[in-house]
N, CA and C of each residue as an Amber inpcrd file, in Angstrom:
protein
   624
  -3.0060000  47.7980000 -25.0300000  -3.1750000  48.0990000 -23.5260000
  -4.0070000  46.8770000 -23.2390000  -5.1210000  46.9300000 -23.5340000
  -6.6540000  46.3740000 -23.1510000  -5.9450000  44.4080000 -23.4510000
  -5.5410000  44.2550000 -24.8170000  -5.2330000  42.9590000 -24.5010000
  -4.2950000  42.3610000 -23.8550000  -3.4680000  43.6710000 -23.3370000
  -1.9200000  42.7080000 -21.7930000  -3.0430000  42.6860000 -20.7960000
  -4.3170000  43.4740000 -20.4760000  -5.3980000  43.4260000 -19.0380000
  -5.5920000  42.2050000 -19.6000000  -6.1520000  41.9980000 -20.4980000
  -7.0390000  40.7860000 -20.4930000  -5.9800000  39.1180000 -20.6000000
  -5.0360000  39.5670000 -20.9030000  -4.2790000  37.9710000 -21.2040000
  -3.3800000  37.6830000 -19.6980000  -2.9580000  39.0490000 -19.0110000
  -3.2760000  39.3480000 -17.3200000  -4.0720000  38.4050000 -16.4660000
  -5.7140000  38.7500000 -16.7410000  -6.4570000  38.8520000 -16.1650000
  -6.4250000  37.1030000 -16.4410000  -6.4590000  36.2700000 -17.5350000
  -6.2960000  34.6500000 -17.7420000  -5.4640000  33.9640000 -17.1410000
  -4.4270000  34.7090000 -16.9210000  -2.8130000  34.1650000 -16.3450000
  -3.4060000  34.1640000 -14.6850000  -3.8730000  35.0310000 -14.1550000
  -4.1420000  34.9610000 -12.8500000  -5.4880000  33.4720000 -12.6530000
  -6.0880000  33.8380000 -13.6310000  -7.6610000  32.8170000 -13.6550000
  -6.8240000  31.5620000 -13.5800000  -6.0820000  31.2190000 -14.3060000
  -5.1330000  29.8370000 -14.5990000  -4.4630000  29.5200000 -13.5620000
  -3.9680000  30.1600000 -12.7970000  -2.7540000  30.2250000 -11.8830000
  -4.1530000  29.7550000 -10.8460000  -4.7870000  30.6270000 -10.4890000
  -5.8300000  30.5230000  -9.2650000  -6.2910000  28.9740000  -9.6220000
  -6.7560000  28.7940000 -10.8380000  -7.1940000  27.3250000 -10.6620000
  -6.6410000  26.1850000 -10.9210000  -5.2310000  26.1320000 -10.8360000
  -4.5210000  25.4290000 -10.4330000  -4.3460000  25.4390000  -8.9470000
  -3.9550000  26.3350000  -8.5570000  -3.6750000  26.2360000  -7.0610000
  -5.1540000  25.6860000  -5.8040000  -6.1280000  26.0790000  -6.8330000
  -7.6450000  25.2970000  -6.5340000  -7.6490000  24.2150000  -6.6100000
  -6.4150000  23.3960000  -7.5820000  -6.9890000  21.9140000  -7.7030000
  -5.7420000  21.6680000  -7.3330000  -5.3840000  21.9100000  -6.5460000
  -3.9350000  21.4100000  -6.1290000  -3.8250000  19.5370000  -5.6530000
  -2.8680000  19.1590000  -6.4040000  -3.3610000  17.3070000  -6.4860000
  -2.6210000  16.5490000  -5.0620000  -3.6610000  15.8410000  -4.6020000
  -3.8030000  15.5580000  -3.4010000  -2.8040000  14.2110000  -3.6260000
  -1.6030000  14.4400000  -2.3130000  -0.4810000  12.9640000  -2.7660000
  -0.2260000  12.4860000  -0.8630000   0.4110000  11.6840000  -1.0630000
   0.6310000  10.8610000   0.3020000   2.1500000  10.6020000   0.0510000
   2.4760000  10.4480000   1.5120000   4.2070000  10.2110000   1.4360000
   4.3460000   8.6740000   1.6660000   4.4940000   8.0900000   0.5380000
   4.2760000   6.5470000   0.5660000   5.6840000   5.7980000   1.5590000
   5.0800000   5.1480000   2.6820000   6.3980000   5.1140000   3.8490000
   5.7660000   4.4070000   4.5300000   6.8340000   3.3170000   5.0910000
   6.6120000   2.6150000   6.7800000   7.1810000   2.9230000   7.7240000
   8.4630000   4.1700000   7.4730000   9.6370000   4.4210000   8.1640000
   9.8050000   5.8310000   8.1390000   9.4760000   6.8190000   9.2430000
   9.6320000   8.1350000   9.0210000  10.8990000   8.5980000  10.1960000
  11.1610000   7.4300000  11.2120000  12.0450000   7.5930000  12.4140000
  10.9960000   8.2380000  12.8540000   9.8460000   8.3580000  13.2000000
   9.0180000   9.4080000  14.4150000   7.7100000   8.7830000  14.4470000
   6.7280000   8.7880000  13.9080000   5.1690000   8.3080000  14.7730000
   5.1620000   7.1140000  13.5080000   6.1390000   6.9050000  12.2010000
   5.4460000   5.9710000  11.6240000   6.5510000   4.8990000  11.5420000
   6.3450000   3.9030000  12.4240000   7.4210000   2.9360000  12.4150000
   6.4400000   1.4280000  12.4260000   6.3380000   1.0400000  11.2860000
   5.2850000  -0.3280000  11.1140000   6.1060000  -1.1430000   9.7600000
   6.8000000  -1.7450000  10.4480000   7.5500000  -3.3040000   9.7670000
   6.3990000  -4.3390000   9.3300000   7.1130000  -4.7380000   8.0890000
   6.8870000  -5.8620000   7.3720000   7.4340000  -7.2520000   7.7660000
   6.9270000  -8.0070000   7.9820000   7.5490000  -9.2840000   8.2670000
   6.9190000 -10.8190000   7.9020000   7.6090000 -11.6160000   7.8240000
   6.9470000 -13.2660000   7.6390000   5.9530000 -13.7450000   8.6760000
   5.1590000 -14.0620000   8.6000000   4.0020000 -14.8070000   9.5020000
   5.0470000 -15.7090000  10.1950000   4.7300000 -15.5170000  11.6350000
   5.5790000 -16.1410000  12.6570000   5.1520000 -17.7870000  12.5730000
   4.1460000 -17.8350000  12.0380000   3.7490000 -19.4720000  11.9500000
   4.7200000 -20.1530000  10.5700000   5.3810000 -21.0070000  10.9400000
   6.6330000 -21.9200000  10.4420000   5.9740000 -21.8030000   9.1050000
   4.4660000 -22.7780000   9.1780000   3.9110000 -23.8690000   7.9660000
   3.6800000 -22.8170000   7.0760000   3.2830000 -21.6200000   7.4230000
   2.8960000 -20.2910000   6.2760000   4.0530000 -19.6100000   5.1940000
   5.2020000 -19.4380000   5.7290000   6.2630000 -19.2510000   5.0400000
   7.1810000 -19.9810000   4.5700000   7.9760000 -19.5740000   3.7780000
   9.5790000 -20.4050000   3.1480000  10.2830000 -20.7150000   4.6020000
  10.5850000 -22.1760000   4.1250000  11.5570000 -22.6800000   5.0850000
  12.5930000 -21.5440000   5.8760000  12.5290000 -21.4140000   7.2720000
  13.7640000 -20.6420000   7.7830000  13.3010000 -19.2290000   7.7980000
  11.8510000 -18.6270000   7.2150000  11.8970000 -17.4350000   7.4640000
  10.3460000 -17.0280000   8.1820000   9.8900000 -17.4890000   9.0530000
   9.2070000 -17.1580000  10.0300000   9.7070000 -16.1240000  11.0230000
   8.7960000 -14.9330000  10.6280000   9.0030000 -14.0160000  11.7410000
  10.2560000 -13.1950000  11.2070000  10.7290000 -13.1670000  10.0210000
  12.0800000 -12.0170000   9.8140000  11.6030000 -11.1560000   9.0220000
  12.2090000 -10.2790000   9.3180000  11.7630000  -8.7480000   8.5310000
  12.2880000  -8.8790000   6.7930000  10.7500000  -8.6100000   6.2400000
  11.2850000  -8.7370000   4.9180000  12.2550000  -7.7180000   3.7070000
  13.2180000  -7.9670000   3.3620000  14.1610000  -7.1680000   2.5790000
  13.9070000  -6.6070000   1.1780000  14.8040000  -6.4220000   0.4850000
  14.6870000  -6.0730000  -0.6840000  14.0600000  -6.8560000  -1.9580000
  14.0230000  -7.9760000  -1.7300000  13.3330000  -8.8440000  -2.9430000
  11.8930000  -8.6580000  -2.3760000  11.0490000  -8.2350000  -1.8890000
   9.6330000  -7.2690000  -2.0690000   9.5400000  -5.9210000  -2.2220000
   8.4710000  -5.8590000  -3.0260000   8.4530000  -4.6370000  -3.1260000
   6.3600000  -4.0610000  -2.5050000   6.2310000  -2.9390000  -2.3410000
   5.1640000  -2.4770000  -2.2140000   4.2370000  -1.6260000  -2.8800000
   2.8690000  -1.3710000  -3.0280000   2.2560000  -0.9100000  -3.5470000
   0.9550000  -0.0650000  -2.8780000   0.6080000   0.9370000  -3.7660000
  -0.6170000   1.5320000  -2.6300000  -1.9690000   1.7110000  -3.4360000
  -2.7310000   1.3470000  -2.5610000  -4.2730000   1.1060000  -3.0090000
  -5.0570000   2.3200000  -2.7320000  -5.9170000   2.6880000  -3.2050000
  -6.5610000   4.3230000  -1.8180000  -8.1890000   3.8180000  -2.7040000
  -8.8800000   4.6490000  -1.9110000 -10.5750000   4.8090000  -2.3400000
 -10.6080000   6.6100000  -1.8280000 -11.6830000   7.1030000  -2.6760000
 -11.8680000   8.6710000  -2.1060000 -12.8830000   8.4620000  -1.2800000
 -12.9920000   8.9300000  -0.0690000 -14.0250000   8.5600000   1.1850000
 -13.6450000   7.4350000   1.9870000 -15.0860000   6.7540000   2.7410000
 -14.8180000   5.7410000   3.6020000 -15.4760000   4.2870000   2.6500000
 -14.3800000   3.4810000   3.3150000 -14.7450000   2.0610000   2.7260000
 -14.5880000   0.7690000   3.7160000 -14.6950000   0.0820000   3.6990000
 -14.1840000  -1.0260000   4.3000000 -14.1120000  -2.1620000   2.8690000
 -14.2110000  -1.8490000   2.2280000 -14.3870000  -3.2650000   0.7680000
 -13.0490000  -3.1650000   0.0470000 -12.0390000  -3.7330000   0.1460000
 -11.1740000  -3.7260000  -0.4470000 -10.8540000  -3.5310000  -1.8030000
 -12.0880000  -4.1440000  -2.5220000 -12.6700000  -4.2130000  -3.9330000
 -12.8650000  -2.7540000  -4.5600000 -12.6440000  -1.8790000  -3.9230000
 -13.2860000  -0.4880000  -4.0080000 -12.1520000   0.2180000  -4.3430000
 -11.0270000  -0.9110000  -3.8970000  -9.6950000   0.0980000  -3.6960000
  -9.0670000   0.0530000  -5.3800000  -8.7400000   1.2030000  -5.8330000
  -7.8380000   1.2320000  -6.7720000  -6.4570000   1.3570000  -6.7370000
  -5.0130000   0.1610000  -7.1640000  -3.9390000   0.4980000  -6.8690000
  -3.6710000   1.5290000  -8.1200000  -2.0510000   1.9520000  -7.6320000
  -1.2740000   3.0010000  -8.3900000  -0.1240000   2.5300000  -9.0380000
  -0.1550000   1.5930000 -10.3290000   1.1820000   1.3550000 -10.2460000
   2.7820000   2.2360000 -10.5190000   2.0820000   3.3600000  -9.8930000
   3.0150000   4.4350000  -9.9750000   4.0430000   3.9460000  -8.5140000
   3.1380000   3.9170000  -7.9020000   3.5610000   3.9900000  -6.0970000
   4.6680000   2.8790000  -6.1990000   4.8250000   1.7290000  -7.0450000
   5.8490000   0.4390000  -6.5060000   6.9150000   0.8890000  -6.5360000
   7.4970000   0.0490000  -5.7940000   9.0520000   0.1850000  -5.2650000
   9.6180000  -1.1560000  -4.2330000  10.6390000  -1.3940000  -3.8790000
  11.3530000  -2.0900000  -3.0250000  11.7330000  -1.7980000  -2.0110000
  11.8520000  -2.7510000  -1.3990000  11.8390000  -2.6440000   0.5280000
  13.5250000  -2.1900000   0.3330000  14.0350000  -1.9240000   1.4800000
  15.5720000  -1.4820000   1.6580000  16.0660000  -2.9590000   2.2240000
  16.8750000  -3.5920000   2.6330000  17.6760000  -4.0020000   3.1530000
  18.0410000  -5.3150000   2.0140000  19.6290000  -5.7460000   2.0240000
  19.8550000  -6.5620000   1.2300000  19.4070000  -7.7250000   1.4670000
  19.1060000  -8.1130000   2.7160000  18.5980000  -9.7500000   2.9850000
  17.4930000  -9.6260000   4.1500000  16.5390000 -10.4380000   4.0210000
  15.3930000 -10.3830000   5.2090000  16.3060000 -10.3240000   6.4240000
  15.4760000 -10.0010000   7.2420000  16.3890000  -9.7680000   8.8060000
  15.7830000  -9.9920000   9.9170000  16.8720000 -11.0340000  10.9070000
  16.0520000 -11.1560000  12.3360000  15.4910000 -10.2360000  12.8650000
  15.8310000  -8.4930000  12.8440000  15.4020000  -7.3000000  13.5020000
  15.1250000  -6.6220000  12.7480000  14.3540000  -5.5340000  12.8000000
  13.8290000  -4.3900000  11.9410000  15.0960000  -3.7330000  11.7530000
  15.1420000  -3.3890000  10.5040000  16.4680000  -2.2470000   9.7360000
  17.7210000  -3.2890000   9.8710000  17.5820000  -4.5390000  10.1120000
  18.7700000  -5.7090000   9.3760000  19.2970000  -4.8690000   8.5410000
  20.6720000  -5.5660000   7.9380000  21.0170000  -5.5170000   6.8100000
  20.6300000  -4.8440000   5.7950000  20.6740000  -3.1280000   6.3300000
  20.2990000  -2.2370000   5.8640000  19.1320000  -1.7970000   5.5380000
  18.0490000  -2.0550000   6.6590000  16.8650000  -1.6680000   6.4140000
  15.7360000  -2.5480000   6.3690000  15.8960000  -3.8350000   6.3200000
  14.7780000  -5.1010000   6.3330000  13.6340000  -4.7520000   6.8120000
  12.3560000  -4.7360000   6.4580000  11.1280000  -4.5570000   6.7520000
  10.4790000  -3.0590000   6.6780000  11.1860000  -1.8820000   5.8840000
  10.9320000  -0.9200000   5.7310000  11.1010000  -0.1190000   4.4590000
  10.5060000   0.7330000   4.1640000  10.1600000   0.9760000   2.2790000
  10.4160000   2.5350000   2.4110000  10.5780000   3.5740000   2.0470000
  10.6940000   5.0040000   1.8220000  10.5740000   5.2330000   0.1480000
   9.2510000   5.5110000  -0.3150000   9.5460000   5.6970000  -2.0390000
   8.3680000   6.8280000  -2.1800000   8.8690000   7.7230000  -1.1590000
   8.3810000   9.3460000  -1.6770000   7.2090000   9.5130000  -1.5820000
   6.6820000  10.6970000  -2.2710000   5.6790000  11.2560000  -2.7110000
   4.5070000  10.7700000  -4.0550000   3.7140000  10.1250000  -3.7600000
   2.2130000   9.4430000  -4.5330000   1.3260000  10.2560000  -4.8180000
   1.1670000  10.6100000  -5.9360000   0.0380000  11.5810000  -6.3150000
  -1.2830000  10.7500000  -6.6510000  -2.1690000  11.1480000  -6.0970000
  -3.5420000  10.5330000  -5.6630000  -4.4700000  10.7450000  -6.7870000
  -4.1310000   9.8740000  -7.7310000  -5.4130000  10.1410000  -9.0770000
  -6.9900000  10.6230000  -8.8710000  -7.3240000  11.9670000  -9.3320000
  -8.8450000  12.5020000  -8.8190000  -8.7010000  12.9250000  -7.7690000
  -7.6800000  13.0410000  -6.7420000  -8.0660000  13.6370000  -5.6480000
  -7.3990000  15.1660000  -5.8280000  -8.1820000  16.0950000  -5.7260000
  -7.8330000  17.5900000  -5.9500000  -8.8890000  18.1270000  -4.5060000
  -8.4720000  19.5480000  -4.3260000  -9.1800000  20.8020000  -3.2470000
 -10.3460000  20.6510000  -4.2380000 -11.4280000  20.8350000  -3.3420000
 -11.6700000  20.9670000  -1.6050000 -11.6470000  19.1290000  -1.2010000
 -11.4030000  17.9940000  -1.9400000 -11.0490000  17.1350000  -1.8270000
 -10.0380000  16.5610000  -0.4890000  -9.3770000  17.2420000  -0.6740000
  -7.9070000  16.7450000   0.2030000  -7.9750000  16.7850000   1.5530000
  -8.9500000  17.0720000   1.8600000  -9.2750000  17.5970000   3.7700000
 -10.1490000  16.1880000   3.9930000 -10.8610000  15.8570000   2.6280000
 -11.7990000  14.5930000   3.2170000 -11.2680000  13.5690000   3.4510000
 -12.1450000  12.3050000   3.4810000 -11.6750000  11.2350000   4.0640000
 -11.2260000  10.3650000   2.7830000  -9.8710000  10.0510000   2.6200000
  -9.2830000   8.9030000   2.0140000  -9.1380000   7.5260000   2.8140000
  -9.2890000   6.4680000   1.8810000  -9.3150000   5.0600000   2.9600000
  -7.8540000   4.5840000   1.6280000  -6.7460000   3.6100000   2.5280000
  -5.9910000   3.5490000   1.9970000  -5.7630000   1.6950000   2.2850000
  -4.9560000   1.0660000   1.7150000  -4.4090000  -0.3300000   1.8990000
  -3.4400000  -0.3330000   1.5190000  -2.1990000  -0.9150000   1.8340000
  -0.5280000  -1.2750000   1.6920000  -0.7200000  -2.7470000   0.6170000
  -0.0430000  -3.1430000   0.0660000   0.0990000  -4.3600000  -0.7640000
   1.4800000  -4.9720000  -0.7930000   1.9500000  -5.9600000   0.0700000
   3.7290000  -6.0510000   0.0110000   3.2570000  -7.3340000  -0.6570000
   4.3460000  -7.8990000  -1.7370000   4.5030000  -9.0220000  -1.9550000
   6.0910000  -9.4970000  -2.5130000   6.6720000 -10.6250000  -2.7260000
   7.6490000 -11.1260000  -3.3530000   8.0670000 -11.0560000  -4.6560000
   8.8360000  -9.8700000  -4.9940000   8.8980000  -9.3850000  -6.1750000
   9.9350000 -10.1600000  -7.4900000  10.6920000 -10.4890000  -6.2750000
  12.2690000 -10.7450000  -6.6240000  12.8900000 -12.1060000  -6.3790000
  13.7430000 -12.8420000  -6.7890000  14.4210000 -14.1000000  -6.6440000
  13.7680000 -15.4720000  -6.2840000  13.7230000 -16.2200000  -6.4910000
  12.9170000 -17.7350000  -6.6330000  11.6390000 -17.7530000  -6.5590000
  11.1310000 -17.1230000  -5.7080000   9.3410000 -17.1840000  -5.7060000
   8.8150000 -15.1900000  -6.2200000   9.4910000 -14.5290000  -6.4530000
   9.5800000 -13.7610000  -7.2370000   7.8820000 -13.4960000  -8.2720000
   7.1670000 -12.3150000  -8.2670000   5.8250000 -12.2240000  -8.8600000
   5.9510000 -11.1340000  -9.4380000   5.1480000 -10.6600000 -10.7070000
   5.3590000  -9.4210000 -11.2710000   4.1940000  -8.5730000 -10.2380000
   3.5130000  -9.2090000  -9.8050000   2.2160000  -8.5430000  -9.0210000
   1.8170000  -9.0190000  -8.0260000   1.2510000  -8.3820000  -7.0280000
   0.2870000  -8.8980000  -5.6980000  -0.4050000  -9.8360000  -6.3170000
  -1.1830000 -10.0210000  -6.6770000  -2.0940000 -10.7450000  -7.2300000
  -2.0340000 -12.3580000  -7.7220000  -0.4000000 -11.8570000  -8.4300000
   0.0090000 -13.2540000  -8.7820000   1.1030000 -13.8870000  -7.9050000
   1.5010000 -13.1930000  -6.8280000   2.7470000 -13.7980000  -6.1510000
   2.6360000 -14.7190000  -5.4410000   3.2450000 -15.6570000  -5.1310000
   3.3720000 -17.0230000  -4.3550000   3.6060000 -16.0500000  -2.7170000
   4.1620000 -15.1710000  -2.4800000   4.5920000 -15.1980000  -0.9890000
   3.6830000 -13.3550000  -0.8880000   2.9620000 -13.0130000  -0.4110000
   1.9900000 -11.7030000  -0.4040000   1.3450000 -11.5050000   0.7360000
   1.3060000 -10.2080000   1.2420000   0.7260000  -9.5920000   2.5590000
  -0.3860000  -8.2040000   2.2640000  -0.7020000  -7.7800000   3.1280000
  -1.4410000  -6.5770000   2.7980000  -1.8890000  -5.8770000   4.3870000
  -1.9470000  -4.5050000   4.1820000  -2.4440000  -3.9750000   5.6950000
  -3.7610000  -4.1320000   6.1230000  -4.2920000  -3.9760000   7.3110000
  -5.6770000  -3.4110000   7.0420000  -5.8720000  -2.2530000   6.7370000
  -7.1260000  -1.9580000   6.3080000  -7.6240000  -0.8730000   5.6140000
  -7.7720000   0.4190000   6.5670000  -7.4780000   1.6040000   5.9010000
  -7.6610000   2.6760000   7.3970000  -7.8090000   3.9420000   6.5650000
  -8.2090000   4.9170000   7.1090000  -8.6590000   5.8920000   6.6380000
  -8.3760000   7.5320000   7.4780000  -8.0660000   7.8350000   6.5270000
  -7.6560000   9.6210000   7.1760000  -7.5150000  10.7810000   6.1580000
  -7.5880000  12.1830000   6.5410000  -7.2700000  13.1350000   5.7340000
  -6.1110000  13.5380000   4.7170000  -5.7950000  13.7110000   3.8590000
  -4.1430000  14.1240000   3.3040000  -4.1750000  15.1020000   3.5530000
  -4.8710000  16.3060000   3.6790000  -4.5070000  18.0480000   4.0200000
  -5.2100000  18.4490000   2.9760000  -4.4380000  19.6550000   2.8160000
  -4.7850000  20.2650000   1.7000000  -4.9630000  22.2860000   1.8990000
  -3.7540000  22.4980000   2.7610000  -4.1990000  24.1960000   3.2430000
  -2.5980000  24.9390000   2.7070000  -2.7760000  25.7130000   2.6630000
  -1.6950000  26.2920000   1.9920000  -1.8260000  27.1890000   0.4060000
  -1.4120000  27.8680000  -0.2520000  -1.6100000  28.3950000  -1.1650000
  -0.5350000  28.2570000  -2.3560000  -0.0880000  27.5040000  -3.2820000
  -1.6300000  25.5820000  -3.5400000  -1.4800000  24.9460000  -2.3960000
  -2.4750000  24.4810000  -1.9930000  -2.7900000  23.1050000  -1.2520000
  -1.4220000  22.1530000  -1.5710000  -0.8780000  22.3040000  -0.0310000
   0.3110000  21.0990000  -0.0100000  -0.2640000  19.9840000  -0.2500000
  -1.4320000  19.4990000   0.4170000  -2.2240000  18.2890000  -0.6790000
  -1.1880000  16.8930000  -0.1840000  -0.2160000  17.0170000   0.4190000
   0.7720000  15.6770000   1.4700000   0.5760000  15.5230000   2.4700000
  -0.0450000  14.1790000   2.1080000  -0.2920000  13.4530000   4.0970000
   1.0140000  12.5450000   4.0800000   0.9490000  11.9470000   5.5810000
   1.7710000  11.3880000   6.2800000   0.9390000  10.3120000   6.5670000
   1.3350000   8.8650000   6.6010000   0.1880000   7.5990000   7.2640000
   0.2040000   7.8020000   8.6980000   1.3110000   8.1210000   8.9500000
   1.2650000   8.3710000  10.5690000   1.5130000   6.8350000  11.1460000
   0.3730000   7.3860000  12.7510000   0.4030000   5.7080000  13.4250000
  -1.3660000   5.2610000  12.8690000  -1.1390000   5.7480000  11.5390000
  -2.7600000   4.8740000  10.6740000  -1.9340000   3.4190000  10.0570000
  -1.2480000   3.5540000  10.1480000  -0.7040000   2.2840000   9.3780000
   0.1140000   1.3640000  10.1040000  -0.5290000   0.3050000  10.5260000
   0.1550000  -0.3940000  11.2430000   1.3070000  -1.4940000  10.8840000
   1.8880000  -2.3580000  11.7510000   2.2900000  -2.9250000  10.8840000
   1.7090000  -4.8400000  10.9300000   2.2800000  -5.3840000   9.7220000
   1.4980000  -6.3270000   9.0210000   2.6170000  -7.7030000   8.2870000
   2.1960000  -8.7240000   7.9940000   2.8230000  -9.8730000   7.7850000
   2.4390000 -10.1820000   6.3520000   3.4610000 -10.6940000   5.9250000
   3.5280000 -11.7210000   4.7730000   3.6290000 -13.3660000   5.3360000
   2.7170000 -14.2220000   4.0510000   2.7470000 -15.6160000   4.0550000
   2.8170000 -15.9400000   2.5370000   3.0570000 -17.4940000   2.7470000
   2.6530000 -18.0770000   1.1200000   0.9910000 -18.2030000   0.5950000
   0.9920000 -17.7350000  -0.7590000  -0.3720000 -17.7540000  -0.8810000
  -0.6490000 -19.4600000  -1.1760000  -1.3440000 -20.1340000  -1.0170000
  -1.7960000 -21.5160000  -1.3780000  -2.3470000 -21.6190000  -2.7640000
  -1.5080000 -22.9340000  -3.7620000  -1.5790000 -22.7970000  -4.6560000
  -3.0720000 -23.2260000  -5.2310000  -4.1300000 -22.5930000  -6.5660000
  -5.0590000 -22.8690000  -6.4970000  -5.4650000 -24.3520000  -6.3630000
  -4.5280000 -25.3880000  -6.6960000  -4.9870000 -26.7300000  -6.6530000
  -4.8410000 -27.2680000  -5.2680000  -4.1670000 -26.4790000  -4.6710000
  -4.1960000 -26.2030000  -2.9710000  -5.8700000 -26.3020000  -2.3930000
  -6.3520000 -24.7130000  -3.0480000  -7.5370000 -24.6760000  -2.8690000
  -8.5170000 -25.5370000  -3.3740000  -8.4250000 -26.1630000  -4.4680000
  -9.7820000 -26.8010000  -4.5570000  -9.5790000 -28.0600000  -4.5600000
  -8.3610000 -28.4870000  -4.0110000  -8.3560000 -29.7800000  -2.9050000
  -9.2250000 -29.9080000  -1.6000000  -8.5410000 -28.8410000  -0.9680000
  -9.4090000 -28.3840000   0.1980000 -11.1610000 -28.2940000  -0.3280000
 -11.4010000 -27.6760000  -0.7520000 -12.6050000 -27.2700000  -0.8690000
 -13.1730000 -28.8540000  -1.1750000 -12.6070000 -29.6230000  -2.2510000
 -13.4690000 -31.2530000  -2.2110000 -13.6130000 -31.7380000  -1.2480000
 -12.4000000 -31.7310000  -0.2290000 -12.5270000 -32.1300000   1.0120000
 -13.3540000 -31.8470000   1.5680000 -13.5980000 -30.4960000   2.1650000
 -14.6670000 -30.0910000   2.6810000 -16.0030000 -30.6090000   2.2790000
 -16.3830000 -30.5500000   0.8630000 -17.4770000 -30.9280000   0.2780000
 -17.7520000 -32.5400000   0.4600000 -16.5240000 -33.4630000   0.8240000
 -16.3560000 -34.8630000   1.1010000 -17.0580000 -35.1240000   2.0840000
 -16.4240000 -33.8670000   3.2990000 -16.6520000 -34.2240000   4.8240000
 -18.3680000 -34.2970000   5.1290000 -18.9250000 -32.8830000   4.1400000
 -20.1650000 -32.5560000   4.3730000 -21.6910000 -33.3930000   3.7600000
 -20.9420000 -34.0810000   2.5570000 -21.5000000 -35.4830000   2.1210000
 -21.4590000 -36.7600000   3.1510000 -20.3610000 -37.1650000   3.7180000
 -20.1340000 -38.2960000   4.7370000 -21.2830000 -37.4190000   6.2300000
 -20.9520000 -37.0410000   6.3420000 -22.0600000 -36.0290000   7.3030000
 -23.5320000 -36.0990000   7.2220000 -23.9260000 -35.7020000   6.2140000
 -25.2220000 -36.1750000   5.8950000 -25.5830000 -37.6600000   5.3050000
 -24.7080000 -38.3250000   4.4910000 -25.0560000 -39.5960000   4.6850000
 -24.9900000 -40.2420000   6.2690000 -24.5080000 -40.3250000   7.1800000
 -23.8860000 -40.8150000   8.6020000 -25.4680000 -40.4380000   9.3600000
């Protein structure tokens, strides 16, 4: 009898600990038909995007990845990327309007766990940033950092909740995530040439 009571107590303690350490999570999407409608488009500046893409809503050749930081920060270098969050946009292709071609401009990637975010930290401030890049097609790349065409949201901070038993711990970006754009990333050689040009101009001014 005593053994059964000890075992029951251990099970209850374990369950309580599990409930007390509910996993923080976020619904990773930019469209929910309600408060969250934040499409992603190509830059409207034609010189900054592939030919014919200016202002279009991105389609399913693009992927999104979530970055987060436990607490408040404005430094993107402090964010941790979550590879498990990566998924593609809707849309059979880029669209001239939001939702064209089967959903251009939008992604809905479900609930993403936030590593290290457990109660009571669930109700604390969490900083997020969304990273988008062209992941397939002629300009496709394996990651945001290596992409030829990419863009990111502004950094924003919110709580992810955590009420109930066990804590729900699932939040929704709501109005925190704002629409943003993607554009062509300058080649390293282009950046180097631009730097040399700027240095030459400064030297010319000094001599003058």
